[in-house]
FIKOLZA-1660 file (N, C-alpha, C; in steps of 0.1 Angstrom, whole numbers, plus 5000, padded with zeros to 4 digits):
% residues 61
   i   px   py   pz ch aa at
   1 5249 4644 5724  A  M  N
   1 5249 4639 5736  A  M CA
   1 5263 4632 5737  A  M  C
   2 5269 4626 5726  A  N  N
   2 5283 4620 5726  A  N CA
   2 5293 4629 5731  A  N  C
   3 5291 4643 5726  A  E  N
   3 5301 4652 5729  A  E CA
   3 5301 4656 5744  A  E  C
   4 5288 4656 5751  A  L  N
   4 5286 4656 5765  A  L CA
   4 5296 4646 5773  A  L  C
   5 5291 4636 5769  A  I  N
   5 5299 4623 5775  A  I CA
   5 5314 4624 5774  A  I  C
   6 5319 4629 5762  A  N  N
   6 5333 4632 5759  A  N CA
   6 5339 4640 5769  A  N  C
   7 5331 4652 5770  A  A  N
   7 5336 4662 5778  A  A CA
   7 5336 4659 5792  A  A  C
   8 5327 4651 5797  A  L  N
   8 5326 4646 5811  A  L CA
   8 5337 4637 5814  A  L  C
   9 5340 4629 5803  A  E  N
   9 5351 4617 5805  A  E CA
   9 5365 4626 5805  A  E  C
  10 5366 4636 5798  A  V  N
  10 5379 4643 5800  A  V CA
  10 5378 4649 5814  A  V  C
  11 5368 4656 5818  A  E  N
  11 5369 4661 5831  A  E CA
  11 5372 4651 5841  A  E  C
  12 5369 4639 5840  A  F  N
  12 5369 4628 5850  A  F CA
  12 5384 4625 5851  A  F  C
  13 5391 4624 5839  A  I  N
  13 5404 4619 5839  A  I CA
  13 5413 4631 5844  A  I  C
  14 5409 4644 5844  A  G  N
  14 5418 4653 5848  A  G CA
  14 5415 4655 5862  A  G  C
  15 5404 4652 5868  A  A  N
  15 5400 4653 5884  A  A CA
  15 5408 4640 5890  A  A  C
  16 5409 4628 5884  A  V  N
  16 5415 4618 5889  A  V CA
  16 5432 4621 5889  A  V  C
  17 5435 4629 5878  A  A  N
  17 5450 4631 5878  A  A CA
  17 5453 4641 5888  A  A  C
  18 5444 4652 5890  A  E  N
  18 5446 4660 5902  A  E CA
  18 5445 4654 5915  A  E  C
  19 5439 4645 5916  A  R  N
  19 5437 4636 5929  A  R CA
  19 5450 4630 5931  A  R  C
  20 5457 4624 5922  A  K  N
  20 5469 4618 5923  A  K CA
  20 5481 4628 5928  A  K  C
  21 5480 4640 5922  A  K  N
  21 5490 4650 5926  A  K CA
  21 5488 4655 5940  A  K  C
  22 5475 4655 5944  A  L  N
  22 5472 4659 5959  A  L CA
  22 5476 4649 5967  A  L  C
  23 5476 4636 5964  A  E  N
  23 5479 4623 5971  A  E CA
  23 5495 4625 5974  A  E  C
  24 5503 4628 5962  A  A  N
  24 5517 4629 5964  A  A CA
  24 5521 4641 5973  A  A  C
  25 5513 4653 5970  A  M  N
  25 5516 4665 5979  A  M CA
  25 5513 4661 5994  A  M  C
  26 5502 4653 5998  A  Y  N
  26 5499 4649 6009  A  Y CA
  26 5511 4641 6016  A  Y  C
  27 5516 4632 6008  A  S  N
  27 5527 4622 6013  A  S CA
  27 5541 4631 6015  A  S  C
  28 5542 4641 6008  A  E  N
  28 5554 4651 6009  A  E CA
  28 5553 4661 6020  A  E  C
  29 5540 4662 6028  A  A  N
  29 5539 4672 6036  A  A CA
  29 5548 4670 6049  A  A  C
  30 5553 4682 6053  A  N  N
  30 5563 4682 6064  A  N CA
  30 5556 4682 6077  A  N  C
  31 5545 4687 6079  A  N  N
  31 5538 4689 6093  A  N CA
  31 5523 4688 6092  A  N  C
  32 5516 4689 6103  A  T  N
  32 5503 4684 6105  A  T CA
  32 5494 4695 6097  A  T  C
  33 5497 4708 6097  A  N  N
  33 5491 4719 6091  A  N CA
  33 5489 4714 6075  A  N  C
  34 5502 4712 6069  A  E  N
  34 5502 4708 6055  A  E CA
  34 5493 4696 6051  A  E  C
  35 5494 4686 6061  A  R  N
  35 5487 4674 6058  A  R CA
  35 5471 4677 6060  A  R  C
  36 5468 4685 6070  A  S  N
  36 5453 4688 6069  A  S CA
  36 5447 4696 6058  A  S  C
  37 5457 4706 6053  A  Y  N
  37 5453 4712 6042  A  Y CA
  37 5451 4704 6029  A  Y  C
  38 5461 4693 6028  A  C  N
  38 5459 4684 6017  A  C CA
  38 5447 4675 6019  A  C  C
  39 5444 4670 6030  A  L  N
  39 5432 4664 6033  A  L CA
  39 5419 4670 6029  A  L  C
  40 5419 4683 6032  A  G  N
  40 5408 4691 6028  A  G CA
  40 5406 4693 6013  A  G  C
  41 5418 4694 6006  A  L  N
  41 5417 4693 5992  A  L CA
  41 5413 4681 5985  A  L  C
  42 5418 4670 5992  A  L  N
  42 5414 4656 5986  A  L CA
  42 5399 4653 5988  A  L  C
  43 5395 4657 5998  A  E  N
  43 5381 4657 6002  A  E CA
  43 5371 4663 5991  A  E  C
  44 5375 4675 5989  A  G  N
  44 5370 4684 5977  A  G CA
  44 5370 4676 5965  A  G  C
  45 5381 4671 5962  A  Q  N
  45 5385 4665 5948  A  Q CA
  45 5376 4651 5948  A  Q  C
  46 5372 4644 5959  A  E  N
  46 5367 4634 5959  A  E CA
  46 5353 4637 5956  A  E  C
  47 5347 4646 5962  A  K  N
  47 5332 4652 5958  A  K CA
  47 5331 4655 5943  A  K  C
  48 5341 4661 5939  A  A  N
  48 5340 4666 5923  A  A CA
  48 5340 4653 5915  A  A  C
  49 5349 4642 5918  A  I  N
  49 5349 4631 5912  A  I CA
  49 5336 4625 5910  A  I  C
  50 5332 4622 5924  A  R  N
  50 5317 4615 5924  A  R CA
  50 5307 4622 5918  A  R  C
  51 5305 4638 5917  A  A  N
  51 5297 4644 5909  A  A CA
  51 5299 4642 5893  A  A  C
  52 5311 4642 5889  A  I  N
  52 5313 4638 5875  A  I CA
  52 5309 4623 5872  A  I  C
  53 5311 4613 5882  A  E  N
  53 5306 4601 5878  A  E CA
  53 5291 4600 5878  A  E  C
  54 5284 4607 5887  A  R  N
  54 5268 4607 5885  A  R CA
  54 5264 4614 5873  A  R  C
  55 5270 4625 5870  A  L  N
  55 5268 4632 5856  A  L CA
  55 5269 4621 5844  A  L  C
  56 5281 4615 5845  A  L  N
  56 5284 4606 5834  A  L CA
  56 5274 4593 5834  A  L  C
  57 5270 4588 5845  A  K  N
  57 5261 4578 5845  A  K CA
  57 5247 4583 5839  A  K  C
  58 5244 4595 5843  A  S  N
  58 5230 4600 5838  A  S CA
  58 5231 4603 5822  A  S  C
  59 5243 4608 5818  A  A  N
  59 5244 4610 5804  A  A CA
  59 5244 4597 5798  A  A  C
  60 5248 4587 5802  A  K  N
  60 5251 4575 5794  A  K CA
  60 5236 4567 5793  A  K  C
  61 5226 4571 5800  A  K  N
  61 5214 4565 5801  A  K CA
  61 5205 4567 5788  A  K  C
% end
């Protein structure tokens, strides 16, 4: 179980790092289409982060 928790924590860190990159990409976007694209990616990343958080919570019980 400890290995599972470690793997989920690594995934969480990676997902948060990816979100930071997407936020930077959004701030550098030149037009509305690029911003919309980045927002869609950010929404998907937020869902992934929440899912990982739920799995971590369940694994730690």
